[in-house]
PASEBA-1860 file (N, C-alpha, C; in nm, 3 decimals):
! residues 78
1> MPRVKNWK> 4.311/1.146/-2.995/4.371/1.275/-2.978/4.402/1.293/-2.829 ~ 4.523/1.329/-2.793/4.559/1.341/-2.652/4.498/1.468/-2.592 ~ 4.460/1.458/-2.466/4.405/1.573/-2.394/4.516/1.667/-2.352 ~ 4.494/1.794/-2.365/4.593/1.894/-2.328/4.556/1.950/-2.192 ~ 4.653/1.954/-2.102/4.626/2.001/-1.967/4.635/2.154/-1.957 ~ 4.720/2.214/-2.036/4.738/2.358/-2.025/4.717/2.421/-2.163 ~ 4.608/2.497/-2.177/4.576/2.560/-2.305/4.671/2.674/-2.339 ~ 4.733/2.733/-2.239/4.823/2.845/-2.263/4.944/2.803/-2.345
9> EISPHIAP> 4.986/2.679/-2.329/5.101/2.630/-2.405/5.067/2.620/-2.554 ~ 4.945/2.580/-2.584/4.905/2.559/-2.723/4.866/2.691/-2.788 ~ 4.777/2.762/-2.727/4.725/2.884/-2.789/4.694/2.985/-2.680 ~ 4.775/3.088/-2.662/4.753/3.185/-2.554/4.629/3.272/-2.575 ~ 4.583/3.290/-2.697/4.466/3.375/-2.718/4.335/3.306/-2.681 ~ 4.335/3.177/-2.660/4.214/3.106/-2.619/4.199/3.107/-2.468 ~ 4.308/3.123/-2.395/4.304/3.121/-2.249/4.214/3.233/-2.197 ~ 4.140/3.209/-2.090/4.052/3.313/-2.035/4.132/3.431/-1.979
17> QKKAKKTW> 4.081/3.551/-2.002/4.148/3.672/-1.956/4.115/3.698/-1.808 ~ 4.212/3.752/-1.736/4.187/3.789/-1.598/4.112/3.922/-1.594 ~ 4.024/3.935/-1.498/3.946/4.057/-1.483/4.037/4.168/-1.428 ~ 4.026/4.286/-1.482/4.109/4.398/-1.438/4.073/4.438/-1.296 ~ 4.173/4.473/-1.217/4.149/4.515/-1.080/4.103/4.659/-1.077 ~ 4.016/4.688/-0.982/3.967/4.825/-0.966/4.075/4.907/-0.898 ~ 4.109/5.018/-0.958/4.214/5.102/-0.902/4.157/5.227/-0.836 ~ 4.028/5.252/-0.851/3.969/5.371/-0.791/3.909/5.337/-0.656
25> GRKIHETY> 3.899/5.435/-0.570/3.841/5.417/-0.437/3.691/5.432/-0.442 ~ 3.625/5.373/-0.348/3.480/5.385/-0.340/3.442/5.519/-0.279 ~ 3.326/5.571/-0.320/3.279/5.697/-0.266/3.230/5.676/-0.123 ~ 3.263/5.771/-0.037/3.214/5.768/0.100/3.087/5.852/0.103 ~ 2.981/5.795/0.160/2.853/5.866/0.165/2.861/5.975/0.271 ~ 2.838/6.098/0.230/2.841/6.211/0.322/2.703/6.274/0.327 ~ 2.667/6.323/0.445/2.540/6.394/0.458/2.569/6.542/0.465 ~ 2.485/6.619/0.400/2.501/6.763/0.395/2.382/6.832/0.460
33> DVGDCKYC> 2.406/6.947/0.515/2.301/7.028/0.573/2.236/7.108/0.461 ~ 2.106/7.088/0.441/2.034/7.155/0.332/1.983/7.291/0.377 ~ 1.934/7.298/0.499/1.880/7.423/0.551/1.767/7.396/0.648 ~ 1.692/7.499/0.681/1.578/7.485/0.770/1.450/7.470/0.690 ~ 1.359/7.389/0.744/1.232/7.363/0.677/1.147/7.490/0.672 ~ 1.079/7.512/0.562/0.995/7.629/0.541/0.876/7.629/0.637 ~ 0.826/7.510/0.673/0.705/7.499/0.754/0.733/7.479/0.902 ~ 0.822/7.387/0.939/0.844/7.355/1.080/0.975/7.413/1.136
41> NKDIDSDM> 1.056/7.475/1.051/1.183/7.538/1.090/1.283/7.443/1.154 ~ 1.272/7.313/1.128/1.371/7.216/1.177/1.478/7.198/1.071 ~ 1.593/7.148/1.114/1.707/7.129/1.024/1.681/7.013/0.928 ~ 1.725/7.026/0.802/1.709/6.921/0.700/1.847/6.874/0.657 ~ 1.869/6.740/0.660/1.991/6.680/0.609/1.965/6.623/0.470 ~ 2.071/6.594/0.397/2.055/6.540/0.262/2.005/6.396/0.263 ~ 2.006/6.329/0.379/1.952/6.192/0.388/1.800/6.191/0.392 ~ 1.741/6.298/0.436/1.595/6.305/0.451/1.529/6.333/0.316
49> SFVVFATK> 1.400/6.302/0.307/1.327/6.335/0.184/1.279/6.480/0.198 ~ 1.311/6.560/0.096/1.277/6.702/0.102/1.251/6.755/-0.038 ~ 1.189/6.872/-0.044/1.166/6.943/-0.170/1.229/7.081/-0.158 ~ 1.269/7.137/-0.271/1.322/7.273/-0.273/1.237/7.354/-0.371 ~ 1.187/7.465/-0.325/1.100/7.548/-0.406/1.182/7.639/-0.496 ~ 1.116/7.710/-0.587/1.184/7.799/-0.680/1.253/7.914/-0.608 ~ 1.205/7.947/-0.488/1.267/8.052/-0.408/1.388/8.000/-0.331 ~ 1.427/7.876/-0.358/1.540/7.807/-0.295/1.520/7.784/-0.145
57> EPAHFRCY> 1.394/7.768/-0.105/1.363/7.734/0.033/1.335/7.585/0.042 ~ 1.408/7.511/0.125/1.381/7.367/0.139/1.268/7.342/0.238 ~ 1.204/7.227/0.223/1.099/7.185/0.316/1.097/7.033/0.321 ~ 1.063/6.978/0.438/1.044/6.834/0.448/0.930/6.794/0.355 ~ 0.940/6.677/0.296/0.834/6.632/0.206/0.703/6.616/0.280 ~ 0.710/6.564/0.404/0.588/6.546/0.484/0.521/6.679/0.516 ~ 0.601/6.779/0.553/0.546/6.912/0.583/0.478/6.971/0.460 ~ 0.543/6.956/0.346/0.487/7.006/0.220/0.357/6.935/0.188
65> QKDYEKEN> 0.353/6.802/0.209/0.232/6.724/0.181/0.116/6.769/0.268 ~ 0.143/6.790/0.397/0.038/6.833/0.489/-0.019/6.968/0.448 ~ 0.066/7.061/0.410/0.021/7.192/0.368/-0.060/7.183/0.239 ~ -0.017/7.099/0.147/-0.088/7.080/0.021/-0.228/7.023/0.045 ~ -0.238/6.927/0.137/-0.369/6.868/0.169/-0.462/6.971/0.232 ~ -0.408/7.057/0.320/-0.491/7.163/0.381/-0.546/7.256/0.274 ~ -0.461/7.294/0.178/-0.506/7.383/0.071/-0.613/7.318/-0.015 ~ -0.599/7.188/-0.040/-0.699/7.117/-0.121/-0.833/7.110/-0.048
73> RKNIYL> -0.830/7.088/0.081/-0.955/7.082/0.158/-1.027/7.215/0.155 ~ -0.952/7.325/0.164/-1.013/7.459/0.158/-1.078/7.482/0.023 ~ -1.015/7.439/-0.084/-1.067/7.461/-0.219/-1.190/7.374/-0.249 ~ -1.202/7.260/-0.184/-1.317/7.171/-0.207/-1.446/7.234/-0.156 ~ -1.438/7.299/-0.040/-1.559/7.353/0.023/-1.596/7.492/-0.029 ~ -1.517/7.550/-0.114/-1.552/7.685/-0.165/-1.653/7.674/-0.271
END
């Protein structure tokens, strides 16, 4: 049986399909100003790790952690 060099000539449905090109643009990462920290009153960007309370007040995660640890220490000695 002779070898075929071009499969497209024999059977076009067997030939591998080309991958579709991406037509959409990539998202540009933007940073947003979230607000001032509840504890240290410094500015918070969306790149930083932060929490937002039910009162819609943002706080740095570290500031929140420190306050939480202080409250736990007070409750242990009561």
